[in-house]
MIGU-593190 format. One line per field, with one value per residue (C-alpha): residue in one letter; x, y, z. Coordinates in steps of 0.5 Angstrom, whole numbers, plus 500, padded with zeros to 3 digits. Each point is the difference from the previous one (the first is absolute). Layout:
<atoms>
aa: c(A | ...)
x: c(X | ...)
y: c(Y | ...)
z: c(Z | ...)
</atoms>
This chain:
<atoms>
aa: c(M | F | G | Y | I | R | P | V | L | D | R | L | D | E | G | Q | R | E | A | Y | Q | S | A | Y | C | G | L | C | H | T | L | G | E | R | H | G | W | L | A | R | L | T | L | Q | Y | D | F | T | F | L | A | I | V | L | T | A | G | E | A | E | D | K | S | A | C | R | R | C | P | V | H | P | F | R | R | P | R | A | C | L | H | G | R | H | M | A | A | A | A | D | Q | S | M | I | L | S | W | H | K | L | S | D | D | I | E | D | H | G | M | I | T | G | L | P | F | R | L | V | R | G | V | F | G | R | A | Y | R | R | A | A | L | A | Q | P | E | F | D | R | R | V | R | E | G | L | A | R | L | K | Q | L | E | G | E | R | S | E | Q | L | D | R | V | A | D | T | F | A | G | I | L | S | S | S | S | M | A | Y | P | E | G | S | A | T | R | R | A | L | E | A | L | L | Y | H | L | G | R | W | I | Y | L | M | D | A | W | D | D | L | E | E | D | Q | K | E | G | R | Y | N | P | L | D | A | R | F | Q | G | R | A | R | E | E | R | A | Y | L | E | T | T | A | T | H | S | A | R | L | A | G | A | A | A | N | L | L | E | L | G | S | W | A | P | I | V | E | N | I | L | Y | L | G | L | P | A | V | Q | S | A | V | L | D | G | H | W | K | E | I | R | Q | T | R | R | K | P | H | E | R | S | L)
x: c(714 | 499 | 505 | 504 | 507 | 502 | 506 | 501 | 501 | 503 | 506 | 501 | 504 | 497 | 503 | 498 | 493 | 499 | 502 | 495 | 495 | 502 | 499 | 493 | 498 | 503 | 496 | 493 | 501 | 502 | 494 | 496 | 503 | 499 | 494 | 496 | 499 | 496 | 506 | 504 | 495 | 504 | 506 | 503 | 507 | 501 | 499 | 505 | 505 | 499 | 501 | 507 | 503 | 498 | 503 | 506 | 506 | 497 | 503 | 494 | 495 | 500 | 497 | 496 | 497 | 492 | 495 | 495 | 493 | 497 | 504 | 501 | 503 | 506 | 506 | 502 | 503 | 505 | 497 | 503 | 498 | 502 | 499 | 501 | 495 | 495 | 501 | 499 | 493 | 498 | 501 | 497 | 494 | 499 | 502 | 495 | 494 | 501 | 500 | 494 | 497 | 503 | 496 | 494 | 500 | 502 | 493 | 493 | 495 | 499 | 507 | 503 | 497 | 505 | 505 | 496 | 499 | 507 | 502 | 496 | 503 | 507 | 497 | 503 | 507 | 501 | 498 | 505 | 506 | 498 | 502 | 506 | 502 | 497 | 504 | 500 | 493 | 500 | 504 | 496 | 494 | 503 | 503 | 493 | 497 | 504 | 500 | 492 | 500 | 504 | 496 | 494 | 503 | 501 | 507 | 504 | 507 | 502 | 507 | 496 | 495 | 505 | 505 | 494 | 499 | 507 | 501 | 495 | 504 | 506 | 497 | 502 | 507 | 498 | 501 | 508 | 502 | 499 | 507 | 503 | 503 | 496 | 494 | 502 | 501 | 494 | 496 | 503 | 499 | 493 | 498 | 503 | 496 | 494 | 500 | 501 | 494 | 496 | 501 | 499 | 494 | 497 | 502 | 497 | 493 | 500 | 495 | 495 | 501 | 498 | 494 | 498 | 501 | 505 | 506 | 507 | 506 | 503 | 493 | 500 | 507 | 500 | 493 | 497 | 506 | 504 | 500 | 504 | 505 | 502 | 508 | 499 | 498 | 505 | 505 | 498 | 498 | 507 | 503 | 497 | 501 | 508 | 500 | 497 | 505 | 506 | 497 | 500 | 507 | 501 | 497 | 503 | 496 | 505 | 497 | 494 | 504 | 499 | 492 | 499 | 504 | 496 | 494 | 502 | 504 | 496 | 494 | 498 | 502 | 496 | 493 | 501 | 500 | 494 | 496 | 502 | 498 | 494 | 501 | 501 | 493 | 500 | 507 | 497 | 494 | 504 | 504 | 505 | 503 | 508 | 502 | 497 | 505 | 496 | 500)
y: c(748 | 492 | 496 | 498 | 502 | 495 | 496 | 493 | 499 | 493 | 504 | 505 | 498 | 501 | 507 | 502 | 498 | 503 | 507 | 499 | 499 | 506 | 504 | 496 | 501 | 507 | 502 | 497 | 504 | 507 | 499 | 499 | 506 | 505 | 498 | 496 | 492 | 498 | 503 | 494 | 496 | 503 | 497 | 496 | 497 | 505 | 506 | 496 | 500 | 508 | 501 | 496 | 504 | 507 | 498 | 496 | 503 | 506 | 500 | 504 | 495 | 496 | 493 | 499 | 494 | 500 | 495 | 498 | 503 | 494 | 495 | 503 | 494 | 499 | 503 | 507 | 500 | 505 | 506 | 505 | 507 | 507 | 505 | 496 | 495 | 505 | 502 | 493 | 499 | 507 | 498 | 493 | 503 | 505 | 494 | 495 | 506 | 501 | 493 | 499 | 506 | 496 | 494 | 504 | 502 | 493 | 497 | 502 | 503 | 493 | 497 | 506 | 501 | 497 | 504 | 506 | 498 | 499 | 506 | 504 | 497 | 502 | 507 | 504 | 496 | 502 | 507 | 500 | 496 | 505 | 506 | 497 | 498 | 505 | 500 | 493 | 499 | 505 | 496 | 494 | 503 | 503 | 494 | 496 | 505 | 499 | 492 | 501 | 504 | 494 | 495 | 503 | 501 | 492 | 502 | 495 | 503 | 495 | 504 | 507 | 497 | 496 | 506 | 504 | 496 | 499 | 508 | 499 | 496 | 503 | 506 | 497 | 502 | 507 | 498 | 502 | 507 | 502 | 498 | 496 | 493 | 497 | 503 | 498 | 493 | 499 | 503 | 495 | 494 | 502 | 502 | 493 | 496 | 504 | 498 | 493 | 500 | 503 | 494 | 495 | 503 | 500 | 493 | 498 | 504 | 498 | 494 | 504 | 506 | 497 | 497 | 506 | 504 | 505 | 503 | 496 | 503 | 493 | 498 | 507 | 499 | 493 | 501 | 494 | 496 | 501 | 493 | 498 | 506 | 497 | 500 | 507 | 502 | 496 | 503 | 507 | 499 | 497 | 506 | 505 | 495 | 500 | 508 | 500 | 496 | 504 | 507 | 497 | 498 | 508 | 501 | 500 | 494 | 498 | 494 | 500 | 498 | 492 | 501 | 505 | 495 | 494 | 504 | 503 | 493 | 495 | 502 | 504 | 494 | 495 | 505 | 501 | 492 | 499 | 506 | 498 | 492 | 502 | 498 | 507 | 501 | 494 | 502 | 507 | 497 | 496 | 506 | 499 | 505 | 501 | 496 | 494 | 496 | 501 | 504)
z: c(376 | 499 | 504 | 495 | 503 | 505 | 503 | 499 | 508 | 500 | 496 | 506 | 506 | 507 | 501 | 493 | 501 | 507 | 496 | 495 | 506 | 503 | 494 | 499 | 507 | 500 | 494 | 503 | 507 | 496 | 496 | 506 | 504 | 494 | 497 | 505 | 502 | 493 | 496 | 502 | 496 | 493 | 502 | 495 | 498 | 494 | 505 | 505 | 494 | 499 | 507 | 500 | 494 | 503 | 507 | 497 | 503 | 504 | 507 | 502 | 499 | 507 | 502 | 507 | 502 | 500 | 501 | 494 | 502 | 496 | 504 | 507 | 503 | 496 | 502 | 497 | 494 | 497 | 496 | 496 | 500 | 498 | 495 | 494 | 503 | 501 | 493 | 497 | 505 | 497 | 493 | 501 | 502 | 494 | 495 | 504 | 500 | 492 | 499 | 503 | 496 | 494 | 502 | 501 | 493 | 497 | 503 | 499 | 506 | 503 | 500 | 501 | 507 | 504 | 497 | 502 | 507 | 501 | 497 | 504 | 506 | 498 | 498 | 506 | 500 | 493 | 501 | 506 | 495 | 495 | 504 | 502 | 493 | 496 | 494 | 500 | 500 | 494 | 496 | 501 | 498 | 494 | 498 | 501 | 496 | 494 | 501 | 501 | 493 | 496 | 503 | 498 | 493 | 500 | 499 | 496 | 502 | 505 | 502 | 500 | 505 | 504 | 500 | 503 | 506 | 501 | 501 | 505 | 505 | 498 | 504 | 506 | 499 | 502 | 507 | 499 | 497 | 493 | 496 | 505 | 498 | 505 | 497 | 493 | 501 | 504 | 495 | 495 | 504 | 501 | 493 | 498 | 505 | 499 | 493 | 502 | 504 | 495 | 495 | 505 | 502 | 493 | 499 | 507 | 498 | 493 | 500 | 505 | 495 | 494 | 503 | 503 | 494 | 504 | 497 | 500 | 497 | 498 | 497 | 496 | 498 | 497 | 498 | 504 | 499 | 506 | 503 | 494 | 501 | 507 | 498 | 498 | 507 | 503 | 497 | 501 | 507 | 502 | 496 | 505 | 506 | 498 | 499 | 507 | 503 | 496 | 503 | 507 | 500 | 500 | 506 | 507 | 503 | 505 | 504 | 496 | 494 | 500 | 502 | 494 | 495 | 503 | 498 | 493 | 498 | 503 | 502 | 493 | 496 | 505 | 500 | 492 | 499 | 504 | 497 | 493 | 501 | 503 | 508 | 503 | 502 | 504 | 503 | 502 | 503 | 505 | 502 | 505 | 505 | 500 | 505 | 497 | 495 | 494 | 493)
</atoms>
């Protein structure tokens, strides 16, 4: 994914920051345990949010103190673990691998070489995750095939393209039984969040895509005048973010509620503003860990 889904840490109290850290560190440890040490390099804020909403309210997901392999001399931190954290690790590995595949197709033979090398490193981890989550992997593959077809046609139907990407992310709700209230709410939350992510990424990549002659859904929809349609993008993206918030209210989030609300009601607007104003790449390059007080 893209690292857009993050909390405003200054607006969380100490206990809430520690809880968020437990999900972040827990996902890191689970990735390492299930898919090898290098799989930890795929860790992102987006996947941490996925882990939180999958594990929220589940008594079977426990916390244990573990040392960080990157910072072995720091005191052990609480790390969330359990079957839903394992599902989040598998799904994040699958999504990361397919994102690398997409990056390879977007670049030429030379510029795409780094992505090929990284994908090769994660090949075994991806296959292990796909064996654990075959139906999720199938849906991601099918969704990306539809998305690639629309992009190949240089579709001007922005809603259709964004809907296809949103459907891919909503497949993560499969961690819960079909027809359950939790799955329905989670599917809606992730769908609207996925649509928001796609719109943000399209705007963030607009200038580079135009320069390289690559397809960009906003550029296609507005016939090269996307920058003049910022108000439209801001309105539709904000609508998706609000619908994601409404879906989250249907979930039994327990003690995770203030953290999820912080991300959806404070984090998304802050990131959206940074993306639309053109500051997001700078913020992303100075990425901080959850225990540091920053966006």
